[in-house]
C-alpha positions, -999 to 999 in steps of 0.1 A, spaced: -639 479 -276 -632 438 -286 -631 414 -262 -597 405 -266 -584 440 -257 -610 441 -226 -589 414 -213 -560 433 -215 -571 456 -198 -551 468 -160 -573 471 -133 -553 484 -100 -568 472 -67 -599 495 -54 -581 497 -17 -553 510 -30 -566 537 -48 -590 544 -24 -556 548 -1 -544 572 -26 -574 588 -24 -574 591 16 -539 595 30 -540 636 17 -577 639 30 -570 627 62 -540 643 68 -560 677 63 -583 666 92 -559 647 118 -546 682 132 -577 702 128 -586 696 168 -554 707 176 -559 741 156 -565 759 190 -538 744 204 -516 749 174 -529 791 180 -520 792 214 -481 769 211 -474 792 181 -486 825 199 -503 836 167 -541 840 158 -571 809 150 -577 830 120 -537 826 111 -539 790 117 -566 784 96 -544 797 66 -524 763 69 -555 746 53 -556 777 28 -521 768 18 -526 729 15 -556 740 -11 -534 763 -31 -506 739 -29 -530 712 -43 -551 732 -67 -520 749 -87 -501 714 -88 -533 694 -98 -528 708 -135 -497 697 -137 -501 659 -126 -526 653 -152 -503 658 -181 -472 643 -166 -495 613 -158 -504 610 -197 -469 617 -205 -446 594 -179 -475 571 -169 -496 571 -138 -474 549 -115 -437 572 -116 -465 603 -113 -478 585 -80 -444 578 -67 -432 610 -66 -468 628 -53 -463 602 -21 -429 616 -15 -438 650 -17 -465 646 7 -441 627 30 -416 658 25 -441 680 37 -456 660 68 -417 662 77 -412 702 76 -444 705 94 -433 674 123 -404 701 124 -419 736 125 -421 754 159 -437 787 140 -469 793 122 -450 802 89 -433 772 84 -463 755 91 -481 770 69 -450 762 41 -453 729 53 -492 725 41 -482 740 9 -459 711 1 -486 690 16 -510 699 -8 -487 697 -41 -481 660 -27 -515 649 -16 -532 660 -47 -515 633 -72 -534 605 -51 -569 622 -61 -562 629 -99 -539 598 -106 -569 579 -94 -596 590 -114 -574 590 -141 -567 552 -131 -603 546 -133 -612 560 -166 -587 540 -181 -594 510 -161 -632 508 -158 -661 504 -186 -683 533 -186 -713 518 -168 -690 507 -139 -676 541 -135 -700 561 -115 -702 532 -89 -664 529 -87 -660 569 -84 -691 565 -54 -667 541 -33 -636 560 -40 -654 590 -32 -668 573 4 -631 566 10 -623 602 7 -651 611 31 -640 583 58 -603 599 58 -617 630 69 -635 615 92 -616 591 109 -586 619 114 -604 639 139 -606 610 158 -569 606 161 -563 636 158 -581 641 190 -567 614 210 -534 628 196 -539 663 210 -551 650 245 -522 625 252 -495 648 237 -482 675 219 -498 686 185 -465 677 166 -472 642 165 -503 643 145 -477 649 115 -454 623 130 -484 601 123 -491 614 88 -453 614 79 -454 574 88 -491 567 64 -472 587 38 -441 568 37 -466 534 37 -487 548 9 -449 556 -11 -439 518 -4 -473 503 -10 -474 523 -44 -440 511 -53 -447 474 -47 -477 470 -58 -496 499 -84 -500 488 -120 -491 511 -145 -528 515 -166 -512 540 -192 -491 516 -214 -490 537 -245 -477 572 -231 -486 603 -248 -450 614 -257 -462 652 -269 -485 655 -235 -462 683 -221 -456 704 -258 -471 739 -246 -496 736 -278 -507 705 -271 -511 715 -233 -532 746 -239 -555 723 -265 -556 694 -234 -568 719 -213 -587 741 -235 -609 712 -242 -624 704 -204 -627 743 -204 -645 745 -237 -666 722 -230 -695 737 -206 -709 702 -193 -671 697 -178 -671 732 -159 -705 730 -148 -699 691 -130 -670 702 -121 -679 738 -98 -706 718 -87 -687 693 -73 -663 724 -58 -688 740 -43 -696 703 -23 -658 698 -18 -659 737 -1 -685 728 21 -662 694 36 -628 719 37 -655 745 56 -665 719 78 -631 707 83 -620 742 98 -653 754 113 -663 726 137 -633 721 160 -635 756 165 -671 760 172 -668 727 196 -635 735 215 -638 773 216 -674 782 211 -699 754 232 -663 746 256 -665 706 247 -630 700 243 -611 678 219 -634 647 225 -664 660 212 -645 662 181 -649 626 178 -684 626 177 -690 653 151 -665 632 129 -687 600 133 -719 623 121 -702 640 94 -691 600 82 -725 587 87 -738 615 64 -718 614 36 -712 574 38 -751 575 39 -754 599 3 -727 583 -11 -743 551 -6 -777 559 -18 -759 572 -48 -744 541 -59 -774 524 -49 -798 540 -74 -772 552 -104 -783 529 -128 -818 530 -121 -823 569 -117 -815 600 -141 -784 617 -130 -804 653 -130 -828 636 -103 -795 625 -83 -778 658 -83 -813 678 -76 -821 658 -44 -785 659 -33 -788 700 -36 -820 700 -21 -806 682 9 -777 704 9 -796 733 10 -822 722 36 -789 717 60 -774 747 55 -807 770 64 -807 745 93 -776 754 105 -774 788 101 -809 787 123 -794 768 149 -766 794 145 -793 823 151 -817 809 177 -794 793 200 -761 813 189 -732 802 217 -761 783 243 -769 757 219 -757 720 227 -738 698 200 -772 679 188 -784 710 173 -753 721 155 -742 683 149 -778 673 128 -779 700 104 -741 696 93 -748 655 87 -780 664 63 -756 686 47 -733 659 42 -759 636 27 -763 658 4 -723 661 -6 -723 627 -9 -751 622 -37 -739 649 -57 -699 648 -64 -699 609 -76 -723 617 -104 -710 652 -107 -673 634 -112 -682 607 -133 -700 632 -160 -670 654 -161 -649 627 -166 -668 607 -192 -661 627 -223 -623 620 -218 -599 590 -229 -569 604 -239 -568 633 -221 -579 618 -190 -549 629 -167 -553 668 -180 -593 660 -180 -588 651 -143 -564 680 -131 -589 704 -142 -615 686 -125 -591 688 -94 -579 721 -99 -616 737 -99 -629 718 -70 -597 727 -49 -600 765 -62 -636 768 -51 -632 749 -17 -600 778 -12 -620 804 -19 -646 786 10 -617 786 36 -605 824 30 -639 831 34 -642 810 69 -609 834 78 -627 866 70 -654 856 89 -636 842 125 -646 874 142 -682 855 141 -672 824 152 -709 808 155 -722 821 123 -688 819 99 -695 782 92 -734 781 88 -726 814 65 -705 799 40 -724 766 41 -753 786 28 -734 807 5 -717 779 -13 -750 754 -15 -768 786 -29 -741 791 -56 -744 753 -65 -780 756 -72 -782 785 -89 -757 773 -115 -774 743 -117 -809 759 -123 -791 784 -146 -773 760 -166 -807 737 -176 -826 770 -182 -798 780 -207 -791 745 -220 -822 723 -213 -829 695 -191 -819 668 -216 -779 676 -218 -776 656 -189 -764 624 -195 -785 587 -190 
């Protein structure tokens, strides 16, 4: 690209991109400390309340496939405005819910709106930043993605302790409306040349077929999906262990949130620090090794101490797992998106769909295993980390170590 063209590139403000990435995940976790209270208030089981997270992930995963082509056709900015509006509507439905099924439906609508931020933000980074800067930018955005769900339980714990669980969704509604206003006022358009054929069925098929046919793309997408599945598994499992099993109350969820935050920021920060000096294969290898070690340690704690353990014994291996997640996800996101320029929106959609589908499988497993409350989270953690490691090893056994970029 010439110097003239490079100076014409519009770069959206990173804090705004981070907010776009963060509001949805914040809403994922803000209500989780109240899940036992929701089950009691609505007269339903905890397992059914967990389905509210699954419905969110289903809505998010399916709509991911639409946002990318829509952003390629109509531009990034208008699609983000629509997504923030749908997110606000979902929060309003949840706020007005006094029965479990409207709450599940509201979470589904939230998922449809929330995923717009991730799709558009990743596509905008691909539009605006040169290749050598993208991994660092993705790492910064993923840190925001981790910070939001870590702050969510802190806010949710305080709200649940003081007042009704409904006010968690009142806060999310206010944040969603604020996001809509900031996007409307400050988000520039990074794709001035619209792809007018992006929504043609034949072109849609070709655009989605391209990443599906690229073995590197699916490899990185599934790896990142397994790690994001660990994130959502923790969001569902940790409040139940802290409140219902260890009998510590909602305030202890704050400590869990801080430990998760420290773990992820440590991993993402290390990734950003070494990304220009260490080959991606070694960063991913280190991240998966840390994730496996943390998952094994977590299961060992559950088997040895069970319901008689203390918070620190469960907390340490969970934080270790999130260090691994923070190392793997930014590298996988960068490598998955790298080959796609004109179809960055479609590639971002397929990436998000794969990630959310994998994460949804983890939340369904959590609901199925809820009968063994102490063991469900460690089992799902270990299952996802082993699956990611087997895919990683098998991929390089079949294709060779030189296929990883850089």
